[in-house]
C-alpha positions in Angstrom: 21.6 12.3 17.3 23.9 10.1 19.4 21.3 7.5 18.6 22.2 7.3 15.2 26.1 8.1 15.7 26.2 4.5 18.2 26.5 1.4 16.6 23.2 -1.1 17.7 22.9 -5.0 17.8 19.7 -5.6 18.2 18.5 -9.0 17.1 16.5 -8.9 15.2 15.9 -12.2 13.2 16.0 -13.9 16.6 12.8 -13.4 16.9 11.7 -13.9 13.6 9.3 -16.6 14.3 7.5 -14.2 16.6 7.0 -12.2 13.4 5.8 -14.8 11.1 3.0 -15.4 13.1 1.7 -12.1 13.5 2.9 -11.5 9.4 0.4 -14.9 8.9 -2.6 -13.9 11.3 -2.6 -10.5 9.5 -2.7 -12.0 6.1 -5.0 -14.2 7.3 -7.4 -11.8 8.7 -6.8 -9.8 5.5 -7.8 -11.9 3.1 -10.7 -13.5 5.0 -11.8 -9.7 4.7 -11.8 -9.5 1.0 -13.4 -12.8 1.1 -16.2 -11.7 2.9 -16.7 -7.6 2.4 -14.4 -7.3 -0.1 -13.3 -4.1 -1.0 -15.6 -0.9 -1.1 -14.5 0.3 -4.7 -14.7 3.6 -6.3 -16.6 5.2 -9.0 -13.4 4.5 -10.9 -13.8 1.1 -10.7 -17.5 0.4 -10.0 -18.9 2.6 -12.6 -21.0 5.4 -11.9 -22.5 9.2 -10.9 -20.8 10.7 -8.2 -22.6 13.9 -6.7 -21.0 16.2 -4.3 -23.6 18.5 -2.7 -23.0 22.0 -0.6 -25.3 22.4 2.3 -26.0 26.0 4.0 -25.0 24.4 7.3 -22.8 21.5 8.9 -24.6 18.4 9.1 -24.1 14.5 8.9 -24.2 12.2 6.6 -27.1 10.7 8.4 -29.5 13.3 7.0 -28.3 12.8 3.3 -29.4 8.7 4.0 -32.3 9.6 5.8 -33.6 12.2 3.1 -32.8 9.3 0.3 -34.2 6.3 2.3 -37.6 5.6 0.3 -36.5 7.0 -2.5 -35.1 5.5 -6.0 -31.4 6.2 -4.4 -31.9 4.6 -1.4 -29.1 2.3 -2.0 -26.6 5.7 -2.7 -23.6 5.9 -0.9 -23.4 8.8 1.4 -20.0 10.4 2.8 -18.6 13.3 4.3 -16.6 15.4 2.0 -14.1 18.0 3.0 -15.9 20.2 5.4 -19.1 19.8 7.6 -20.8 21.5 5.1 -20.1 19.3 2.5 -21.4 15.6 1.7 -20.3 13.1 -1.7 -23.2 10.7 -2.8 -22.5 7.9 -5.2 -24.9 6.5 -7.5 -24.5 3.2 -9.4 -25.0 3.1 -13.0 -28.4 3.7 -14.4 -29.4 2.3 -18.1 -30.6 5.1 -19.7 -30.0 7.7 -17.4 -27.6 10.6 -18.1 -25.3 12.0 -15.1 -27.0 15.2 -15.5 -30.1 13.8 -15.1 -29.0 11.8 -12.2 -27.7 14.9 -10.1 -30.9 16.7 -11.2 -33.0 14.1 -9.3 -30.8 13.7 -6.5 -31.0 17.6 -5.8 -34.7 17.4 -6.6 -34.9 14.5 -3.9 -33.1 16.3 -1.4 -34.6 19.5 -2.0 -38.6 18.2 -1.6 -37.2 16.8 1.8 -37.0 20.0 3.1 -32.8 20.1 2.5 -31.0 23.8 1.7 -28.4 22.2 -1.2 -26.7 23.5 -3.9 -25.0 21.4 -6.5 -20.8 21.3 -6.1 -19.6 18.9 -8.7 -20.5 16.0 -10.8 -18.5 12.9 -12.2 -19.5 10.2 -14.3 -17.4 6.9 -14.9 -19.3 4.0 -17.4 -18.9 0.9 -15.8 -17.1 -0.3 -19.0 -14.3 2.0 -18.2 -14.5 0.9 -14.8 -14.3 -2.9 -15.5 -10.8 -1.9 -17.6 -9.3 -0.1 -14.8 -9.9 -2.6 -12.4 -8.2 -5.0 -15.0 -5.4 -2.1 -15.7 -4.5 -1.6 -12.0 -4.5 -5.5 -11.2 -2.2 -5.9 -14.0 -0.2 -3.1 -13.3 0.7 -4.4 -9.9 1.6 -8.0 -11.2 3.6 -6.4 -13.9 5.5 -4.2 -11.4 6.2 -7.5 -8.8 7.0 -9.5 -11.5 9.8 -7.0 -12.9 11.3 -6.7 -9.3 11.6 -10.4 -9.1 13.6 -9.9 -12.3 15.6 -7.4 -11.2 16.8 -7.8 -8.3 17.3 -12.2 -9.3 20.1 -10.7 -11.3 21.5 -7.9 -9.0 21.8 -10.2 -6.4 20.7 -13.9 -6.0 17.4 -15.3 -6.6 16.8 -16.7 -2.8 17.2 -12.8 -2.1 14.5 -11.7 -5.0 12.1 -14.6 -3.6 12.6 -12.9 -0.2 12.0 -9.3 -1.6 9.1 -10.2 -3.4 7.5 -12.1 -1.0 8.0 -9.2 1.1 6.5 -7.0 -1.1 3.7 -9.6 -2.0 3.2 -9.3 2.4 2.8 -5.0 2.1 0.4 -5.2 -0.5 -2.1 -7.8 1.3 -1.7 -6.2 4.5 -2.7 -2.7 3.2 -5.4 -4.4 0.7 -6.8 -6.0 3.6 -6.7 -3.1 5.6 -9.2 -1.2 3.4 -11.5 -4.3 3.2 -11.4 -4.6 6.8 -12.7 -0.5 7.2 -14.8 0.1 4.3 -12.5 3.3 3.4 -13.2 3.8 -0.3 -10.6 1.6 -2.6 -10.3 4.0 -5.7 -7.3 4.8 -8.4 -5.6 7.0 -5.8 -5.3 4.4 -3.5 -4.0 2.1 -6.0 -1.1 4.3 -7.2 -0.6 4.8 -3.4 0.1 0.5 -3.3 1.7 0.9 -6.6 4.7 3.7 -5.0 4.5 1.9 -1.8 6.1 -1.3 -3.5 8.7 1.2 -5.0 9.5 2.3 -1.2 9.5 -1.4 0.2 11.9 -2.5 -2.6 14.5 0.6 -2.3 14.4 -0.2 1.8 15.2 -4.1 1.0 17.2 -3.2 -1.8 19.5 -1.5 0.8 19.6 -3.8 3.3 21.0 -6.9 0.7 23.5 -4.4 -0.5 24.9 -4.8 2.9 24.3 -8.4 3.8 26.2 -8.8 0.0 29.1 -7.0 1.5 29.1 -8.4 5.0 29.4 -12.2 3.6 32.2 -11.1 1.9 34.1 -9.7 4.8 32.5 -11.8 7.6 33.4 -15.0 6.6 33.4 -17.5 9.4 29.5 -15.4 10.6 26.7 -17.8 10.5 23.7 -16.5 7.9 21.6 -15.0 10.4 24.3 -12.8 12.5 25.3 -11.0 8.9 21.5 -10.4 8.2 21.4 -9.4 11.7 24.8 -7.1 11.5 23.4 -5.9 7.9 20.1 -4.6 9.7 21.9 -2.7 12.5 24.3 -1.1 10.2 21.4 0.6 8.2 19.2 1.0 11.0 19.5 4.7 11.4 19.7 4.8 7.8 15.7 3.2 7.7 14.8 5.2 10.6 15.5 8.9 9.3 13.9 7.8 6.0 10.5 6.4 7.7 10.4 9.2 10.2 10.9 12.2 7.6 8.6 9.9 5.1 5.7 10.0 8.1 5.8 13.7 8.5 5.1 14.6 5.3 2.3 12.2 5.0 0.7 13.0 8.1 0.7 16.6 6.7 -0.9 15.2 3.6 -3.1 12.9 5.5 -4.5 15.9 7.8 -4.5 19.1 5.8 -4.8 17.5 1.8 -8.8 17.3 2.1 -10.7 14.2 1.7 -9.5 14.0 -2.1 -6.3 12.5 -0.8 -7.0 11.2 2.3 -7.1 7.4 1.3 -4.2 8.1 -0.7 -1.9 9.7 2.0 -3.4 6.7 4.4 -2.4 3.8 2.2 1.2 5.4 1.7 1.1 5.6 5.7 0.1 2.2 6.1 3.0 1.5 3.2 6.1 3.4 5.2 5.5 0.9 8.5 4.6 -2.5 6.8 7.5 -1.9 4.2 9.9 -0.7 7.1 8.7 -4.1 8.7 8.9 -6.4 5.9 12.1 -5.1 4.8 13.2 -6.5 8.8 11.6 -9.5 8.9 9.8 -10.7 6.1 12.5 -10.3 2.6 15.7 -11.6 5.3 13.7 -14.5 7.0 12.3 -15.9 3.5 15.5 -15.7 2.3 16.9 -17.5 5.0 14.6 -20.1 5.2 15.1 -21.0 1.4 18.7 -21.6 2.7 20.9 -18.5 1.1 24.6 -18.5 2.3 27.9 -16.6 1.4 28.4 -19.2 -0.9 25.9 -17.9 -3.0 26.9 -14.3 -2.7 30.5 -14.7 -3.3 32.1 -13.0 -6.2 32.8 -15.5 -9.0 36.3 -16.2 -9.0 37.6 -16.0 -12.9 39.0 -19.0 -14.5 43.0 -18.9 -15.0 43.0 -16.3 -12.1 45.5 -18.5 -9.8 47.7 -18.0 -13.4 47.3 -15.2 -13.7 48.5 -13.7 -10.3 52.1 -16.4 -10.5 55.5 -14.4 -11.6 
């Protein structure tokens, strides 16, 4: 624990140009993947029928894909789910066919291919509901970012508010880009994780900006870059302890939480790592580029205060 008691003097913002290049590359890759590959949206967003089947022995998703190939379910998405004997099948919306009929047809198709399966679960989301969820989820994210911009602007200063929102947008784009690159299922649990990441990353940034404001008032002769570096070093032990303890819980959730929570926990793990990075290199660096200085954060002198102090 000596490390956390010892004052550090790391020149974080001395590497801000390298960090800016790294962030720009990652954002370009993420945006490019979103434009080319898009997201592997879950049934929550696309609508359709989700069928969970159980095998009597361990199996592979490819075995199920082979059984469905050449049938009306050839375009269904198949993935492992939970144990080695559980398979999740996602079927696109079908006109004039109920989810119960779709699930029965899937089971019959698999059994006719000689596979010993049983139906575990069926879920149905209509395409209209999926479209509404997509729109509402996107609006929720935009409202959250806009509210944060107003809050930080009122609490600190406009340029710091822009820096904090830039960091949050950076985090959101990278997480969504990761899910686009890997084609992992993007569903409502992942969207909820991204909204949670916004709160986590903002909390980190607020802690740093609080210390920046204090340091600007104490270290009046220091340049802004040095003031930001001192603030980052002052809050480093808190950042490490918070990040490590949070990651321990999230890794446990990722390993033992099952397939249902895997996307949620993975998005949060990425969010904690990327959010910590952006609180250091994106929020502060953006505020410095916009020209924040000690004059912006000094308390406003009350009119007539000098007269009041006279004997």
